[in-house]
N, C-alpha and C positions, 0 to 999 in steps of 0.2 A: 895600445896594440890589441888587435882582436884575437880571440881565442876560439877554439872549436866548440861547437854546441854540445851540451850535456845529453845524457840519455833521456828519452821521453818518459816523463813521470805519469803514473796512472792517476790516474785520477778520474663687499661683501655684502652690501645691503641687499643686493638682488641675489637670486638663486643661481648657483653655478650650473651650467649645462655641460655634462661630460661628453666630449667629442674627441676625435683624434687630434684636433687642434683647437682646444676650447677657447672661447672668448671670455675674458674676465670682465667683471663689471667696471664701469667708469667711475673710479674713486680716486682718492688722494694718492694712491700708490703710483699713479701715472707720473708724478713728479718726484718720487722718492729716489734717493741715491742709496743703493744697497752695496755693501762690500762683502765679498766672500773670502774668508781666510782658511788656511789649512796648510799642512806640511807639503813639501814637494812630493808629487806622486800620490797625494791624498784624494784625488778625484775632483779637484776644483773645476777642471774643464768639463768633465762629464756632468757634474751637477749643474753647472752654468748652462750647458746645452739643454738640459731637461727643463730648467726654469724658463728659458727663452721659448721653448716649444709650448709649454703649458700656460705661460702667462703672456704670450704674444697678444696684442702688440704693445704691452705695457712696459716691457723691459728692453733695453738695448745693452747687449753684452759688450763691455769695453775691456779687452785684454790689452793692458798698457804696452806690453812687449810687442804685440802684433801691430798696434797703432804706431808705436815709435819706429819700428822697421819700415812701415809704409811711408812715414814722413821722410825717412832717410832715403828710401828708394826713389821717391818722387822729388827729392831735393827741395822741399819746402823750406821756409825760413827756420822753422823749428827743427826740421831734419838736418839742415846744414850746421846749425849750432850744436845739435846733439852729436853729429858725426865727428866734430872736432875733438870731443871728449872721448868718443868710442874708439877712434883710430889710434889713440895713444894708450888705450887700456884703462882710461879713467871712467868714473861714474858720471852719468848725466845728472847735472845739478837738480835738486828737488824743485826749485822754482821753475825750471824749464819743464819738468814733468807735469807740474800743475798747469802751466800754460798749455801743454798738450791736452790735458783733460778738459780745460776750459774750452779749447777749440773744438774738441769732440762733442762736448755737451751742447755747444752752440749749434753745431750741425744737426744734432738730434732734435733740438727744440724742446718745447714744454709738453709735448704730447706723450713722451716716454720717460720713464725713470731709467737711471743708469745702474747697471750691474757691474761694479768694478772688480777686476781680477788682476793682481800684480802690483798694485800701488794703493795705499802706502804699505811699506814693508818695515818701517821703523817708527818709533814714537816721534822722532824729529820730523819725519815725512808727514805723519798724521797731523802734527801741529801746523805745518805749512799748508796742508790741504784744507784744514779748518778755516783758514782765512779766505778761502775762495769757494769751496764746495762743502755743503753740510751733509755729513753721512747720517742717514736716518735709521738704517737697519744694518746689522752685521751678522752674517751666517758663518759660524766657525765649525769646520769639519774636523772632528776629533777622531782620527784614525790611528790605531796603535802603531808605534814605530816599527815593531817587528813585522807587521802586516805590509807596511810600505817597503821595507827592505826586501822582503820576499817577493813582493809584486814587481818591483823594478828590476831586481837582479835576475828575475825569471824571464826578462824581456830580451829577445834576440831579433835581429833585423837582417833584411836583404838589402845591403847598401845601394845597389844600382837603382832599385825601384822604390825604396823606402818602406816596403812592406814589413809589418811588425808582427811577431809571433810571441806567444807566451805558452810555456809548457804546462801551465796550470789551467788555462781556460781557452786558449786559441792556438793549439799546437799545430805544427806543420804535418802534412800527410805522411811525409817521410822524415824520420828523425835527422835533424841537422841540415835539411835541404829546403830551399824555396819551393813552394807549391807550383809556381808557374814555370820557372826556368830550371829547377833542379840544382841551382848553384848553392854553394855553402852559405849558411847563416853565420853571422858573427855577433858578438856582444860589444856594445860601445864601452869605451873606457869608463865613462861616468855612470854606467849602469851596473858596475861591479859593486858588490856589497860594501867594500871599504869606502868607496867614493860616495855611495848613497848615504852611509852613516855620517860622513863628514858634512854633507849638505844638510842633513837633518839636525846635526849639532849646531850648524850656523843658523838655522831657522830658530832653534830654541833660544839662542842668544840675542838675535836681532828682532825677529818678528813676533814670537810668542808673547812678549810683553804687551802687544797691542790688544790681546784678549782682555787683560785687566783694564787697559785704557778705555775700551769701549764698554766693558761690563759695568764700570763705575757710572756710565751714563744711562744704563738700563736699556741699551738698544741691541745687545748681543745675545744670541742664542746659540748654544753648542749642541751639536748632533753627533752622538757616538755610534760607531759601527765599523765593520770591516768590508762591507759591500755597498757600493754606490747606490744600487737599486733599492736597497733596504733603507739606507740613510735618507734617500730622497723622499720617501713617504712622509717622514717627519718634517722635512724642510717644506714640502708642498703644503702640508696642513697648517704649519706656522704662518707661511705667507698668506694663505687664504684667510686666517684669523685676522691678520693685519689689514685686511680689506674692509672689515666691518667698521 
């Protein structure tokens, strides 16, 4: 159930050429599969978009949730099988998710590396993925839980348009009102602090163990911070080093 808005708070062998859309050197990264890990609301989407922008055309961002929904919408073989599980509230089998990734990788070809976001989420899924696709690099976004709770619970939306506001960094012009229509803003049920904490607890139990799983292979690097723009500076430098 939606509630009324709160009061507005105050508040590598070759040299890289720095351009608005830099072209990275042609190295082995072209075929690397990179996984981005992080808590829900920790900025994975933002960091992924920055990577794609700066390392184009070497990475293809693959958000498994988006790709799965596309298969279901287009009623592909994978989509039809997945929908059977989804419509009953069940989870899509790991083997089917790996088939989805294999299909996507085949369409991308050998000229781009994959940037995986959303799968695997458990040790068991990682083991299944290992049989088909080798993960070469893992980026772990280590954002404090309290920062994420504050960030997500500060988010308010205008349901008809989907416009999103945040009272800490993107507030509406008029408190509690949509900038365009003047209609009331609401907070989604799953953006409330208690729901956010539950999602983060679930992450710690199921997905966080992947940090150790990939650390033991020596392919994971963690980046700490509270702001995506600051965190990305380290992510970008690390990826550039991996080009040498």
